[in-house]
N, C-alpha and C positions, 0 to 999 in steps of 0.2 A: 447032456450036452453042456460043454464048458461055456461059461459066460451067460447062462440062462438066468434071467431075473425072475425069481419066484416070490420075492418079498421086497418091500422097501429096504430091508436090511442088506440086501444084495447090491443096492445102488451105491457106487463109490461116492457120489455126492452126499448121500445121507451119512455114510461113514465119516467123511471129512467134516461134515457139519457137526457130528458128535464131538470130534476133536476140537472144533471151534468152540463148542459149549464148554469143554474142559478148560481150554485156554482163557476163555472169558471169565470163568469162575476163579482161575488162578490170578488173573489181573485184578479182579474185583477184590480179592483178599488184600491187595496192596493199597487199596483206597481207604481214606479215613472213614471211621465208623459213622461220622456225621453224614456220610453219603449213602448210608444203608437204605434209606427210603427214597433216595434221589437217583443219582447216577447208577449206583450198584443195581438197584431194582430194575431200572430201565435197560441197562446193558444185558443183564442176565435174561430178562424177559425177551429181548430182541433176539439174542443168540438161540434160546430155546425155540422161539417161533420159527427160525430158519429150518431146523431139522424136523420140527413137528409138522410144518406145512408140507414138506417133502413127503413125509410118511402119509399124512392125511390125503394129499392129492393122489398118491399112488394107490391108495385104497379105493378111490372113486371108480365107478364103472364108466365114467364119461371123460373123454379126452379134454373137452373144454373146461370141465371142473378141475382136472389135474393141472392144466395150464394156468388156471386162475390161482391155484394154491402155490404153484411155482413162482408166479408173479408176486404173490404175497411174501414168499421166502426171499425173493430178491429185494423187495422193499425193506424187510426186516434186516437184511444183510447191510444195506446202505445206512439204515438207522444205526446199527451197531457200529459201523465204521465212523459215523458222525460222533458217537459217544467216545470212541477211542481218540479221535482228534481233540475232543473237549477235555478229556482227562489229562492230556499232555498240555494243552493250552492253559488249563487252570493250575498247572504245576503239581498235580498229584503224582505223576510218574514222568520219567524221562523218556524221550522218543525211542531210545534203544530198547526200552522195556516193552515196547509195543510192536517191535519188528516181527516177532514170531506170529502174533495174532493177526497183524496186518497181512502177512504172507498167506495165512490160512484163509482170511477173508477173500483175498485175491483168487486163491485156488478154488474155493467154493463158488465164487462168482463165475469163474470160467466154466466150471462143471455145470452149474445151473443154466448158464447160457447155452451150452452145448445140448443139454437135455431138452430145453425149450425148443431149440432149432430142430432137433430130431423129432419131437412130437408134432411140430408144425408141418413137417415134411409129409407129402402124400405117402400113404402106405404103398409099398411095392406090390405089384400084381403077382399072384402066384404062378 
């Protein structure tokens, strides 16, 4: 059956979150080495948390637990977005250097919201 979700790896939101991790690491490489234990560490941790919580929640046997993990993912996503704003404000990168990652943050946010809405909807009767 086309479109069947057998694994968290089949979720478009998880796939897009992986791309977000890659973009985050690419941006982190542009930051000064002095930020290795500061912003770089925080940014990469937040990005990894987004996709990891999607996967962990999907592996749960309970919808409420899954929704909780998706909520954590959304929190990590806005945390990452805050770090992106900071690296621009601090002058480490130019705003145009963050356009691609900001677009991916927006994409993942929309997909997470859609998945959360779908999981909160009552299950259809057979």
